[in-house]
Structure formats: C-alpha cells, structure tokens
C-alpha positions in Angstrom: 71.7 -23.1 26.9 74.7 -22.1 29.0 75.7 -19.6 26.4 72.2 -18.1 26.5 72.2 -17.8 30.3 75.7 -16.3 30.1 74.5 -13.7 27.6 71.5 -13.0 29.7 73.5 -12.4 32.8 75.9 -10.2 30.9 73.0 -8.1 29.6 71.6 -7.7 33.1 74.9 -6.5 34.3 75.4 -4.1 31.4 71.9 -2.7 31.7 72.3 -2.2 35.5 75.5 -0.2 34.8 73.8 2.0 32.2 70.9 2.4 34.6 73.2 3.6 37.4 75.0 6.1 35.1 71.6 7.5 34.0 69.6 7.6 37.2 72.2 8.1 39.9 75.1 9.8 38.3 73.0 11.8 35.8 75.7 11.0 33.2 74.3 8.6 30.6 77.0 6.7 28.7 74.9 5.4 25.9 72.0 6.8 23.8 68.4 5.9 24.4 68.5 3.9 21.2 71.4 1.8 22.4 69.7 1.2 25.8 66.4 0.3 24.1 68.2 -2.1 21.8 69.8 -3.9 24.7 66.4 -4.1 26.5 64.8 -5.6 23.4 67.5 -8.3 23.2 66.8 -9.1 26.9 63.1 -9.3 26.2 63.7 -11.7 23.3 65.8 -14.0 25.4 63.2 -14.0 28.2 60.4 -14.7 25.7 62.2 -17.8 24.4 63.5 -18.9 27.8 61.0 -17.9 30.5 62.6 -20.2 33.0 65.7 -18.0 33.3 63.9 -14.7 33.9 65.5 -13.0 36.9 63.4 -11.0 39.4 66.1 -8.3 39.0 65.4 -7.9 35.3 64.2 -4.4 34.3 61.3 -6.2 32.5 60.0 -7.3 35.9 59.4 -3.7 37.2 55.9 -3.5 35.8 53.4 -5.5 37.7 50.5 -7.2 36.0 47.2 -7.5 37.9 45.7 -4.7 39.9 46.0 -5.0 43.6 43.1 -5.7 45.9 44.4 -3.2 48.5 47.4 -2.2 50.5 48.7 -4.3 53.4 49.6 -2.4 56.6 53.2 -2.6 57.7 54.8 -1.6 61.0 58.0 0.4 60.5 61.2 -1.0 62.1 61.9 2.5 63.3 59.3 5.3 63.3 59.3 7.7 60.3 59.1 10.9 62.2 58.2 14.4 61.0 60.1 17.6 61.7 59.3 20.8 63.6 59.1 23.8 61.3 61.2 26.9 61.7 60.8 30.2 59.7 63.6 32.5 60.7 67.2 32.8 62.1 65.7 33.4 65.5 63.8 30.1 65.3 67.1 28.3 64.4 69.0 29.9 67.2 66.3 28.9 69.7 66.5 25.3 68.4 70.3 25.3 68.9 69.9 26.7 72.4 67.5 23.9 73.3 70.0 21.3 72.1 72.8 23.0 74.1 70.8 22.6 77.3 70.4 18.9 76.7 74.0 18.4 75.5 76.1 21.0 77.3 79.6 21.5 76.0 79.0 19.6 72.8 80.0 21.1 69.4 77.5 20.6 66.7 78.0 20.0 63.0 75.0 20.8 60.9 73.9 18.7 57.9 71.7 20.8 55.5 69.8 19.6 52.5 67.0 20.8 50.2 63.7 19.5 51.4 61.9 17.6 48.6 58.1 18.1 48.2 57.0 14.5 47.7 55.7 11.3 49.4 58.0 9.8 52.1 58.8 6.2 51.5 61.1 3.5 52.9 62.8 1.0 50.7 63.9 -2.3 52.4 66.7 -4.4 50.9 67.5 -7.9 52.2 71.1 -9.0 51.3 71.2 -6.2 48.8 67.9 -7.1 47.0 64.8 -4.9 47.0 62.0 -6.7 48.8 59.6 -4.1 50.1 58.5 -0.4 49.9 56.4 1.2 52.7 54.8 4.6 52.9 55.2 6.9 56.0 51.6 6.4 57.0 51.2 7.7 60.6 54.9 7.3 61.2 54.4 4.0 63.0 52.4 2.0 60.5 52.5 2.5 56.7 51.2 0.8 53.6 53.0 -1.8 51.5 53.4 -0.2 48.0 56.1 -2.6 46.8 54.4 -3.4 43.5 54.0 0.3 42.6 57.5 1.4 43.7 59.0 -1.5 41.8 57.9 0.3 38.6 59.9 3.5 39.4 63.0 3.3 37.3 65.3 5.2 39.7 64.7 2.5 42.4 67.4 -0.2 42.0 66.2 -3.7 42.3 69.7 -4.6 43.7 72.1 -2.5 45.6 75.6 -2.0 44.1 78.7 -3.5 45.6 81.3 -1.0 46.7 84.7 -1.5 48.3 84.6 -1.1 52.0 80.8 -1.1 52.1 80.2 -4.8 51.4 78.5 -5.3 54.8 75.6 -3.1 53.6 74.7 -5.9 51.1 74.3 -8.3 54.0 71.2 -8.4 56.2 68.6 -5.7 56.3 69.3 -2.2 54.8 66.6 0.4 54.8 66.8 3.5 52.7 64.3 6.3 53.2 63.5 9.1 50.8 60.9 10.9 48.8 58.9 9.8 45.8 58.7 12.9 43.6 57.8 14.0 40.1 60.3 16.3 38.4 58.8 19.6 37.2 59.6 18.9 33.5 57.9 15.5 33.7 54.9 17.0 35.4 54.5 19.7 32.7 54.9 17.1 29.9 52.3 14.9 31.5 49.8 17.8 31.8 50.4 18.7 28.2 49.5 15.1 27.2 46.4 15.2 29.4 45.2 18.5 27.9 45.9 17.3 24.3 43.7 14.2 25.0 41.0 16.4 26.5 41.5 15.0 30.0 41.7 17.0 33.2 45.2 18.3 34.2 46.8 17.8 37.6 47.2 20.5 40.2 50.8 19.9 41.4 53.6 17.3 41.3 53.4 16.5 45.0 49.7 15.5 45.0 50.1 13.6 41.7 53.1 11.6 43.1 51.2 10.7 46.3 48.0 9.9 44.4 49.9 7.8 41.9 51.6 5.6 44.5 48.2 4.8 46.0 46.8 3.5 42.8 45.9 -0.1 42.9 47.0 -0.8 39.3 50.8 -0.9 39.0 50.5 -0.6 35.2 49.1 3.0 35.7 51.9 3.8 38.1 54.4 2.6 35.5 53.0 5.1 32.9 53.8 8.1 35.2 57.4 9.3 35.4 58.1 9.1 39.2 61.5 9.5 40.8 63.0 8.4 44.1 65.6 10.4 46.0 67.0 9.2 49.3 67.8 11.1 52.5 68.4 8.5 55.1 70.1 5.1 55.7 69.2 2.7 58.5 70.9 -0.5 59.7 70.2 -2.8 62.6 73.6 -1.6 64.1 73.4 2.2 64.2 77.1 2.6 64.6 77.5 1.5 61.0 76.1 4.9 60.0 78.1 7.5 62.1 76.8 10.7 60.4 74.3 12.0 57.9 77.2 13.0 55.6 78.4 9.4 55.7 74.8 8.2 55.0 74.6 10.2 51.8 78.0 9.1 50.5 77.0 5.4 51.2 73.6 5.7 49.7 75.2 7.0 46.5 77.8 4.2 46.5 75.0 1.7 46.9 73.4 3.0 43.7 70.6 5.4 44.8 70.4 9.1 44.1 70.6 11.8 46.8 70.4 15.5 46.5 73.8 17.0 45.4 73.0 20.2 47.2 73.5 18.7 50.7 76.4 20.2 52.8 77.9 20.1 56.3 78.4 23.4 58.2 80.1 24.2 61.5 78.3 27.5 62.4 74.8 29.0 62.4 76.1 31.8 60.2 77.1 29.4 57.5 73.8 27.5 57.9 71.8 30.7 57.4 74.0 31.8 54.4 73.0 28.4 52.9 69.4 29.0 53.8 69.3 32.4 52.2 71.2 31.3 49.1 68.5 28.7 48.3 65.5 31.0 48.8 65.7 32.1 45.2 67.9 29.4 43.7 65.3 26.7 44.7 63.2 27.7 41.7 66.0 26.4 39.4 65.8 22.9 41.0 64.3 20.1 38.9 61.8 19.4 41.7 59.5 21.5 43.9 60.7 22.4 47.4 59.3 24.5 50.2 62.5 24.7 52.4 65.5 23.0 53.8 66.2 20.3 56.4 68.8 21.1 59.1 70.1 18.2 61.2 72.8 17.5 63.7 75.3 15.6 61.5 76.5 13.3 64.3 74.1 10.4 64.5 74.9 9.6 68.1 74.2 13.2 69.1 71.0 13.0 67.1 69.9 9.8 69.0 71.0 11.3 72.4 68.7 14.3 71.8 65.7 12.0 71.5 62.2 12.6 70.2 59.3 14.7 71.6 56.0 13.4 70.3 56.5 12.8 66.6 59.4 15.3 66.3 63.1 14.7 66.8 65.0 17.3 68.8 68.0 17.0 66.5 66.5 18.3 63.3 64.2 21.0 62.0 62.6 21.9 58.6 63.3 25.5 57.6 60.3 26.6 55.6 60.3 29.4 53.0 57.1 31.5 52.5 54.2 29.2 51.6 53.7 28.2 47.9 50.1 27.2 48.7 47.6 28.8 51.0 43.9 28.8 51.6 41.6 31.8 51.4 37.9 32.7 50.9 36.5 33.8 47.5 34.8 37.2 48.3 33.5 37.7 44.8 34.0 36.9 41.1 34.3 39.9 38.8 34.7 40.1 35.1 37.5 41.8 33.2 37.3 42.6 29.4 40.7 42.2 27.7 42.0 43.9 24.6 40.6 41.2 22.4 37.1 41.6 23.8 37.3 38.4 25.9 35.6 38.4 29.2 37.8 36.8 31.9 36.3 35.9 35.4 38.6 37.0 38.2 38.3 35.7 41.8 38.7 38.3 44.5 40.1 36.8 47.8 40.6 37.6 51.4 44.3 38.7 51.2 46.7 35.8 51.9 50.5 35.5 51.6 51.8 33.0 49.0 55.6 32.8 48.2 56.2 35.9 50.2 53.7 38.2 48.5 50.1 39.1 49.3 47.6 37.6 46.9 44.1 38.9 46.6 42.9 38.0 43.2 43.5 35.4 40.4 42.2 34.7 37.0 39.7 31.9 36.8 40.2 31.8 33.0 36.7 30.9 31.7 33.3 29.6 32.7 34.3 26.0 32.0 37.2 26.2 34.4 34.8 27.6 37.1 32.3 24.8 36.5 35.0 22.1 36.4 36.3 23.2 39.8 32.9 24.2 41.1 34.1 27.5 42.4 31.5 29.5 44.2 31.5 32.9 45.9 32.0 32.2 49.6 34.1 29.0 49.0 37.4 28.3 50.8 39.9 27.6 48.1 43.5 26.4 47.8 45.7 28.8 45.8 49.2 28.5 44.6 51.5 30.4 42.3 52.2 28.9 38.9 56.0 29.2 38.4 55.9 31.1 41.8 54.6 34.1 39.9 51.0 33.9 38.8 48.3 33.1 41.4 46.0 30.2 40.5 43.1 28.4 42.2 44.0 24.8 42.7 40.8 23.4 44.2 37.8 24.1 46.5 37.7 22.7 50.0 34.1 21.6 49.8 33.8 20.6 53.5 34.2 24.3 54.4 31.6 25.5 51.9 29.0 27.7 53.7 25.3 27.4 53.0 25.3 30.9 51.7 27.9 30.0 48.9 26.4 30.9 45.5 27.2 29.2 42.2 28.6 31.5 39.5 26.6 32.0 36.2 28.8 33.6 33.5 25.9 34.8 31.4 24.0 36.4 34.4 27.2 38.1 35.6 28.0 39.5 32.1 24.5 40.9 32.0 24.8 42.4 35.5 28.3 43.7 35.3 28.2 45.0 31.7 24.5 45.8 31.0 25.5 48.1 28.1 27.3 45.3 26.2 26.2 42.1 24.4 28.4 39.0 24.6 28.6 35.8 22.5 30.5 32.6 22.9 31.9 31.6 19.5 31.5 27.9 18.6 34.5 25.8 19.7 35.8 28.5 22.1 35.7 28.6 25.9 35.5 32.3 26.3 32.7 34.9 25.9 33.5 37.9 23.8 31.9 41.3 23.2 29.5 40.9 20.3 30.4 42.9 17.2 33.6 44.2 18.6 37.0 43.0 17.3 40.3 43.1 19.1 41.7 45.8 16.8 38.7 48.1 17.5 39.1 47.7 21.2 42.8 48.4 20.9 42.2 51.5 18.9 39.9 52.8 21.6 42.4 51.9 24.3 45.4 53.6 22.6 43.3 56.7 21.7 42.2 57.0 25.3 45.7 56.5 26.6 47.0 59.3 24.4 44.0 61.7 25.0 44.3 65.1 26.7 42.8 63.8 30.0 45.3 61.0 30.1 48.9 61.2 28.8 48.1 64.0 26.4 50.4 62.8 23.6 50.2 65.5 20.9 49.3 64.3 17.3 48.3 60.8 18.5 44.6 61.3 17.8 42.1 58.7 16.7 42.9 58.7 13.0 46.7 58.3 13.6 46.0 55.6 16.1 43.8 53.7 13.6 46.5 53.9 11.0 49.2 52.6 13.4 47.0 49.7 14.5 45.8 48.8 11.0 49.5 48.7 9.9 50.3 46.3 12.6 52.8 48.7 14.2 50.9 48.9 17.5 49.6 45.7 19.1 49.3 46.9 22.6 49.7 50.2 24.6 53.4 49.7 25.1 54.1 49.4 21.4 53.7 53.1 20.8 57.0 53.6 22.7 58.8 51.3 20.1 57.8 53.4 17.1 60.6 54.8 15.0 60.5 57.6 12.4 61.2 55.0 9.8 58.2 52.9 10.9 55.9 56.0 10.8 57.1 57.2 7.4 55.9 54.0 5.8 52.3 55.2 6.4 50.6 57.5 3.9 49.4 59.9 6.6 52.9 61.0 7.7 55.6 63.1 6.2 59.0 63.9 7.6 58.0 66.7 10.0 54.8 65.0 11.3 56.7 61.7 11.9 59.4 63.7 13.9 56.7 65.4 15.9 54.9 62.1 16.8 58.1 60.4 17.9 59.1 63.4 20.0 55.6 63.7 21.5 55.6 60.0 22.5 59.2 60.3 23.9 58.2 63.2 26.1 55.6 61.1 27.9 57.8 58.2 29.0 57.4 59.2 32.6 53.9 60.7 32.9 52.3 61.9 36.2 50.9 58.9 38.1 47.3 60.0 38.0 47.3 60.5 34.2 48.9 57.1 33.7 46.3 55.4 35.9 43.5 57.1 34.1 45.1 56.4 30.7 45.0 52.6 31.4 41.2 52.7 31.0 40.4 50.7 34.2 36.7 50.3 34.2 34.9 52.8 36.6 38.2 54.7 37.2 37.7 58.2 35.9 40.1 61.1 36.0 39.2 62.2 39.6 39.4 58.7 40.9 42.8 58.3 39.3 44.0 61.4 41.1 42.6 60.1 44.4 44.3 56.8 43.9 47.6 58.5 42.9 47.6 60.7 46.0 46.8 57.8 48.2 49.3 55.2 46.9 52.0 57.5 45.6 53.6 54.8 43.4 52.0 52.6 40.7 53.4 49.4 42.4 51.6 50.3 45.6 48.4 50.5 43.7 49.0 47.2 42.0 49.5 45.4 45.3 46.8 47.3 47.3 44.3 45.3 49.1 40.5 45.5 48.7 40.2 47.2 52.1 42.9 49.7 51.2 41.2 50.6 47.9 37.9 51.0 49.7 39.5 53.5 52.1 40.1 55.9 49.2 37.6 58.6 48.8 35.1 57.9 46.1 36.2 54.2 45.7 33.3 51.9 46.5 32.9 48.2 46.2 32.4 48.1 42.4 35.4 50.4 41.7 37.7 48.4 44.1 36.8 45.1 42.6 37.2 46.5 39.1 40.8 47.7 40.0 41.6 44.3 41.4 40.2 42.6 38.3 42.3 44.8 36.1 45.6 43.9 37.8 44.7 40.2 37.7 44.3 40.2 34.0 47.2 38.4 32.3 47.1 40.7 29.2 47.5 43.8 31.5 50.3 42.1 33.4 52.1 41.5 30.2 51.7 45.2 29.1 53.0 46.4 32.4 56.0 44.2 32.1 56.7 45.7 28.6 56.3 49.2 29.9 59.0 48.4 32.5 61.2 46.8 29.9 61.0 49.9 27.7 61.7 52.3 30.5 58.1 53.7 30.6 56.9 54.2 34.1 54.8 56.9 35.9 56.4 59.4 38.3 56.1 58.9 42.0 53.8 61.3 43.7 55.8 63.6 46.0 54.1 65.0 49.1 53.0 68.5 48.2 52.7 71.3 50.8 51.4 74.7 50.1 48.9 77.4 51.1 45.9 75.2 50.0 47.0 72.1 51.9 43.9 70.3 53.4 41.6 72.6 51.5 39.0 71.0 49.2 37.5 72.7 46.1 34.5 72.0 43.8 33.9 74.1 40.7 30.4 74.6 39.3 29.6 76.4 36.0 32.2 77.6 33.5 35.2 79.7 34.3 36.4 82.6 32.1 40.1 82.6 32.7 40.8 78.9 32.6 39.2 75.5 32.0 38.1 73.3 34.8 41.1 70.9 34.3 43.5 73.7 34.6 41.9 75.0 37.7 42.1 71.5 39.2 45.8 71.3 38.4 46.6 74.7 39.9 44.7 73.8 43.1 46.6 70.5 43.4 49.9 72.3 42.7 49.4 74.3 45.9 48.5 71.3 48.0 44.7 71.5 47.7 42.3 68.8 46.7 39.9 69.1 43.7 36.6 67.3 44.1 33.8 66.6 41.5 30.9 66.9 43.9 30.1 68.8 47.1 30.4 66.8 50.3 30.6 67.4 54.0 34.4 68.0 53.8 34.2 70.5 50.9 35.7 73.8 51.9 34.9 76.0 48.8 32.4 75.9 46.0 33.8 78.0 43.2 30.7 79.5 41.3 31.3 80.3 37.6 28.9 81.2 34.9 25.8 79.2 33.7 25.6 77.2 36.9 23.0 74.6 37.8 21.1 74.6 41.0 22.0 71.2 42.4 25.5 72.0 43.7 24.4 75.4 45.0 21.5 73.9 47.0 23.8 71.2 48.4 26.4 73.8 49.4 23.8 75.9 51.2 22.5 72.8 53.0 26.0 71.8 54.1 27.2 75.3 54.9 30.0 75.1 52.3 31.6 78.5 51.5 30.8 79.8 48.0 33.5 81.9 46.2 33.7 83.6 42.8 36.3 82.9 40.1 38.1 86.2 41.1 38.3 84.9 44.7 39.7 81.6 43.5 42.4 83.5 41.5 43.3 85.4 44.6 43.8 82.2 46.5 45.8 80.7 43.7 48.1 83.7 43.5 
C-alpha cells in the first residue's frame, strides 16, 4: 500500500508541475496525450483506493451536486472600483490631486491591461485553496468556491518558492479576474450553433453568468480562466509594491498579465496607453482599457479612498466597445443574391471610436429571437471591433409605442413591386424568380451604363457573357479582368478584348457622383447622386454620414436616407467596397468649383437642339451652377426647349422663375 501511496503522491507532484508549465508559464512540457495518460493513471489509483484521494487532486476540481444557493461573505478588505479617465488631461489632473495630498513625493506608476471579466478573490490558508468570493458590492460578495474550483488555471495549492515561504503560512488572498479567452468563446459559440442552441453575446457576460450557475458541473464544461492582479496579506509590509505583488503571484503559481510595466513619468505612461489602443485587439482576452496605479503600496494606502474609489489608481478607458442607442427604424436591403436583409437604423452613437448608426439584423428569425422592435433601446457592440451588431434589447426601457417587426409586411410595404419567398430550410427571404446571377448582371450593366461610369463596350450582352463564364462575381471583379480571360469567351477577338480592358482601366477613378449612381443604391437616381457628391465631397464621408446629415441634402427624404444607410450596412456591399480599395478603384474627391454660374440653379424642360440634357447638366456644373430636375422656389432659370409640357411652365410662372431659351443658355455657358 505504501508503494501505491508513494506513486500517487508522485503523480500529484508531476501533474502539478505540468499544470504550472501549461497555465502559468504558457510553456507546456508534455503533450496533451501524455498529460491525459497521467490523469488516467491517477483516476485508476483513486478508484481502487478511495481512502487516499487528496483534496488537491485535479480530479476533485469538479463538484457533484448542484448548490442550493450562494452564501454571503464579507471581504477582509473592500474590493474597490476605480475612477475612469479618458485622456492625458484626466491623467494629469489625477496626478495633480495626488501631489496635493503627498507633496514632494515622487511617484512610480504601475500600468497593466485591464481585463474585461468578473472580479474574484481567492483565499489560501497555509498555501491551500479554501475559498473564492465575488466582488459583490465591494464589502460583501458571494461564496463561489465550488465553481471556481473547477477552473483549471486556479491552483489548489500555492507553489513553494525560495524567499517567499512565508506566503504559504497563514492567510494569502489573491485577487483577479475570471475571464473567457476569445478563442474559447468563439469555439463555444460554434458548438452552440452546431447544436441548434442560442449563442452567447460576449465573453464577459458569459464568464459572469457561468460563475453564478448553481451547478458546478456546468461551470466545469465552460473554459474559464483566472488572471491575478493583486496580493493581500495580513501584514501589508510584506507586499511593498504592485511590481513585487505580480512577481510574487507568478512565483506562487498563478498567472498575471505579462504586459504590466513600471514607469517613472506621465510621458512614458501615455506612450504605453497609446501603444495598446490598437494592440489590445491582439490580446487573447477582451479589454476596454488600462489600470494605472501608484506602484508604492504605502503611498497607495496613504492616499486613501473616497467613497468606493481609491485615490491612488485610475482606469484609463478606451472608446466604448458597447453602447446603447434607440432603434429608429428597420429597413430592408436586397443583396446581390436576392436576399432581403433587415437593417436597424439607430440614433447615432460612438462605439470603439467611430459613429454607428445602423447594423444588420441578419434575418427575421434573429429579430424574433431578440425581440427587437422599432423604438427599443438596444445594446450594440462591434464584432471584432469592426462590424456593428445588436447584442440585446433593454426591455425595461421599451416605450408603449414600440412596434413589433413583421418581415412579410415590411417586404410588401418597402418593395411593393417585388414578390418574395422563403425557401424551405433557409432563414432568409429572397426575391421570387430572380437568381443571384441575374441580379448581378443587372448591377454590373447599370454600373457600366452611360449615366454611371460609362464603360465603353461593357453592355448587357458582354456583361452576361462575363458573369455566365464566372469571370465576374461582383462589381469589383471587372477590374481584375485580363485580356487573356476575355479572349477565352466566344464574343471577343483580339481588338475587342483590348478595347474592353482599356475602357475599364480608364474608369478606375470615376467622378464621385457617377460612382454613387453606379452602385445602384435604391431610390438614389443620377441627380440625387450628384447632390450627395456635392454635399459630402468624398465617398468615405457619405459612408459615415448620419441620418440627419443625409436628410439635410436637397431631395433626400426619409425613405432615401434610410435606403442609403441600409446600403452601407449590408455586409455584401462592405465587402465589395473593401475589394475596390484593394484594387485601387476609388472615386475622385469633389473639388469646390467656382465660376460664373456659382449659386445659380437651372432646370431644363423639353428637348435641346445643340446638346442632350445630360451634357447641358455637366456644362452647368462645370461652371459652378446646379442642375435640378424640377422647378422649386430656389430655381433661378427654367431653360425652355422644344416640345415642352405645361407643368414646369405653369410652376415657373407661379413661382416667378425666369424662363430662358436654349440660345440664352448657350450665351451663359460661353
């Protein structure tokens, strides 16, 4: 029996060493197969000899019976929260306040990445894990020992380290965050989706919700991690600085962030802050900022606490990754495959440093699952810090006027000329009788048409041939065509292939208005595209324009504004825009044009002998004038050609608009 016990103790020691290398040092020394083999041997010994099972055995991490509830526990020292700062000026003001309280003292600053998880305190007695307590209200938390015991990165016994033996005697408290790594969160959501179960919104909420489960077996199934940020002892002098605390925590066998550093000046602190604003997205966990503390623990204690916040530390917050806003409307966008995608239009709100005002709701099932209604207050976030998504509805803020969304009714209202079907087994509605290739052919033909980019020789028949051959799968693909590709089609010979490649190449940087019109945004005609180009000057400005800014453009009403917002929210359209950029295809910026016709507005009625209406419009704009499609109060001239109708003449007389002939227009243009 002594041989069995000896083998058992040796296995525990070996497994603990491998555990430390894997979870703390992030440097595994054996393969998963070897580790699993040792665990299995341990289980076999325990099964045959239950009387020797140690509470420190890795097999004892998973609790059995569900808990009846969580016991309340008073913290030995309050778990305080930090004041937020958002700029260098805020940090300077914080330092100035400390200097007033501790005049003449030099400060060292300890900086670390702030983890987005659930704060928790681990209590060890004589080096053995005995209790885990949540932050709660800072004074009283909940005993979650059974659940935290299942977290593999929480050691059941602290490691012995030379010079630190006293930390294995008496009470040692280690505080940190329970988090879920991004890779584990994504993998868990993939399993949920594959099983037909609902997916989770974000790692932080999932970690917090998991720890508050009453069944430790469920907690054990979810890949949680613990990372420490503080070390407490009954004698505070044993931990002289935060830098010392981190080194000691690691030596005791618990992981801390490797990014933490000590700085002597605010300039160095802010360089550290700025460097992590973008790099934070490469971290394995989510973060919304940094923690900046006075490194000297005695100084930290001398500065004291105001309310729930210490004077010796602040949390530097980067622009929010989540925000709340109100759903103003839900509009529908028809993608290149004929799929109808619902898009939420929001009150503009800043998320991760950019203004967000719309987001795809994906399909009717997603809207129903989250019960999103027009008028609801919703939580939005950016998936991968790029794509806005709706996380959930705050139902307590739902107004009585909030209206449920009916996909079929909205399809009929917003697209009365089209018929939609929902194919069996699919979540999306599609245009009936229209295939993706047919829509693509129409889109490319429109993009290349005379009113848009005016790409010579790229008419409907040539477009159809390119699409059918699989050479063009989206608008951007036309700029990847080579002479060799085109010559493989029956319609083209050497010269015609050369002509097409050259014609496309010449339109890599088209006028902004033609590019906007060519994209085929619903309700955006040629004149509206011109008005939008003149207002926003650059395509990026249009893409980030708010609903109110769009409405301020002449001729853009509620329906047109929402249609533009929906177009830019469509993921297919975002992908095409990204490809255009990659291929060096981008519209020209509109330069401010001055000229003899600046601030003069023209409308043409009837046919002109010397030029077409489009040419007249271009000549007017080239001299700084504005070409309008209908007579309004601000119209200066109505150009009267041949075969005119009465409506514009009547309106011009009523408004007192000056009527001129084609000859008078030519005189103005010359």
